[in-house]
N, C-alpha and C positions, 0 to 999 in steps of 0.2 A: 613738634612735640613741646607741649608746655611744661615748664619747670625743669628742664634739662639744660646744664651747663657743659658744653664740650670742652675738652682739653685742648691747650694751646701748644702746637709743635714747637719744639726749640728751633731757634734761628740756626742757619746754615753754619757748620763747624763750631757749634756752641761748645761741645765738650773740649775741644782742643784749646779753646780760649780759656776754659776752667783750669785746664791741666796746666798751661802756661802761667797762670796766675797763681798756682799752687793751692787751688780751692776745690780739688777734686779727690785728693788722696784720703781725706778723712770724713768726706761728706756722706751722708745717709741718702739712699735711694729706695723710693717707695714703690712696691709692687701691689698690682690689684688684679685679682682673678676669681674665678668660679670653680677652680679645679680640686684635685685632691688635697685634704688636709693632712697632718702629720701621720695619721692612722691609715693613710690612703683611701679615704672615705669621700665620696662627693656628697655634699649636703645640698648643693645648690644655693648656697649663701654666698654673698660676695665677701671675700677675704682680703685683708691687708697685711703686708710684711714689709719688713725694712732690712736692706741688705748693704753691705759696705763694699767699697770700691776694691777690685783687684788689678784690673789692667784695661787699657784702651787700645783698640785695633781700629784699622781704616773703616771696617764695617760694624765692629761688634764692641759692645759694653760689657766686659766681664765683671761679675759680682761675686761676692762670697755669701753663701748661706749656711756656714758652719755654726751651728748652735752653741759650740764651745767658745766661739768669738761674740757670741750674743746676737748672731744674724739670723734672720728668717729668710724665706725665699719662696720660690714656685715649685710646681710639680706637674704631674699629667693633667691636662684638661686647662692650664693656664696659658698655653701658647696663644699668642696675639694680644694678650692683655697689655695694658699700659704700664710702663715705668716712668714715675714721676720724680721730678727734683725741684727743689726750691731754692731759687737763686740766693745766696748769702748776702748780696748787695742790694738788689731791688725788691727782693721778697716775692717776686713773680713766680708762678708754679708752671712748669713746662713738662710736656711729655717728651722724654729724651730717647726712648727706645720701646721695643715691644718684646715680650717674653718669647724665646725661640727654643732653646734646648739646654740641657744641663746634664748631670750625672744620672746615672740609672736609679740609685737609691733616693735621689733628690735630698741629698745631705751636705754637698759640698760647694757645686758651682751653680750660678745661675747666669746663663748667657743670653744676652739680648741684642737684637739687631737694632742698629742706631737709626734714628729718623732725622738727623741733622746733618747728613752727608750730602745732600743736593738741595738746589734752589732753582726754580723756574721763574722767569719773568716774561711779561707780554709787552712788546713794544708799541708805540704809537708814534706817527709821524703827522706833520702838518704841511700845508703849502709853503714853499719858500717865502720868507718875508713874513709869515704869519706869525702872531704871538704864541709863544709856548704855552699851553693851558697847564695848571695845576693838577697833577694826577697822583699827588703823594698820599692819597687815602681813598678808600672806597667811596666815601661821599664827594670828595673832590672829582674823582673820575666820572662820577654819575652827572655831577653838576656840569662838566666840560662836554659831556656827550649830548646832554639836553641842550646846551647853549649852541652846539655845532649847527650850521645850516644843512650840512650833509655829513654822513658817516660811511665810509667804505671799508671792507674787510677782506683778509685774504680767503681764497677758497680752499686752501690746504693748511697743514699744520694743525696743532691742537686747538688754537684760537678759531680757525676756520671751520674745524669739525664742531666746537662748541657752539658757534654763533647761532645755528638754527634755533637752539633752544632759547636764544634771546627773543626771537620773535614771540613765542608764547608768553614771554614775561612782559612784553609790551602791554598786554592787557592790564597789568598792575600799575602802569605809568599814565596817569592823566595827562602829564605834560607832553607825551607823545602822540601826535594826531595823524601823522603820515608814516607809512612803512614802505620800504622799497624791497620787492621780492622778486625771486627769479621765477618767471613764467614761461616754460616751454615743455613740450610734449615729449621729448626724448630724455629729459633728466640732465643735459649737458649743463656744466656749471653748478650742479647740485652736488656737494660733497657728502657722500655716505647717506644719500637720501633719494627719494623718488618724486615725481610729480604728485602722486597720491598722498605721500607722507607730508608733502608741502602744503597741499590743499588742506589737509587736516588742521594745520596751524593758522594758515591764512583765513580761512573761513570765519573762525570767531573773531578775528581783528576786523574783517570787513563788516561783519554784522554788529559789531561793538561801536560803529561809527567812525572808525579811523579811516583815512584815505589810504588806499592800497595802490602802490604804483609799480605796475609790472615791467620787468626789463630782462634782457638777454634771451628774447623771444627767438633768436637764431643761434643760441649758444655762443655769442661773442664772435660771429663769423664762422662757426663750426658747420653750419648749414649753408650750402651754397647752390646745390643743384636746384634748377628752377620748380620742379614739382615739389621738392622737399621744402623748399622755402614757402611755397603757397601753403602747403599743409600746416607747416609751423605757424604761419601767421594766422591762418583761420582759427587754429586751436587758440592762439593768444587773444584774438580779437572776440572769440566767443566765450573767453573765460568769465564766468559768472561773479568771480570774487575780486576783480580789479576795476578801479575807476578809471584807469588810464594805462596805456601800453606804450612803452619806449621802443622805437624801431630804428637802428642805425642805418642810413641811407648815404651811398657815396656817389650817386650819379642820378640824372634826370630820369633815366630809363628805369632804375630801380624804384624810384619815387612813383612813377606812372604805374608800374606793376604791382607795388604794394597797395597804393590806392584802390586799384582795381580789385584786389582781394579783400579790402576793407569794405568796399562797396557791396560786394557779393555777400558778405557776412552780414551786412546791415540788412539787406532785402531778405535774406533767410530768416533774421531774427524777427522781421515784420510779419512773417507769414503765420 
């Protein structure tokens, strides 16, 4: 969306820091919403009010909207709207809470749920002895990933669940010319996805000219029964959107069996 500037969430425990510094008691908080006005009429217009501080709870920011104290506030239909605060030192504007509830007549209290009560990070590891890359900013992290010879990710947790969307975004990065993807018919090692869903993402990568390197054809060892192995390998060898398939082999017998499957797939492809 062009011309839209999104609010910046406050850092973790931001309001506690303000309280400890004595900068919150007399500070104004700005509410924004599209709910009822003072006559309990919804106009559809965006409205702004200013409330003063009452109290701070582990999860809640309690504000006053008593008009006799010069305060404005929120009412029905404003729930979920942002509460802004301008830092007195840096002058940065933060979203510190979202409107949640208040008194029935909308004349006394404005109680908002805090957004600064948690933070979540993503870890990054490198091989022992390797130089630790700079990941202190989004641009630095992007540069570190592009400079890496290879990148692996977990199959679980929020980062693992999110990673499949990264494949689609590779189309936007001309610096990336090879993608490593899971190619197996069972869906093993695919977090919250299926072979069909992965193919829908891999196909445009392949057609864009990127190299597609398939891996985990046997589900990282989960497929072991000989007929199942042959079926899984045939699926991977026949996969039309990969330039190469990686298969782990632990013995000469496995090598011979896998090569036999590959040869049969090649003969079928030539017919």
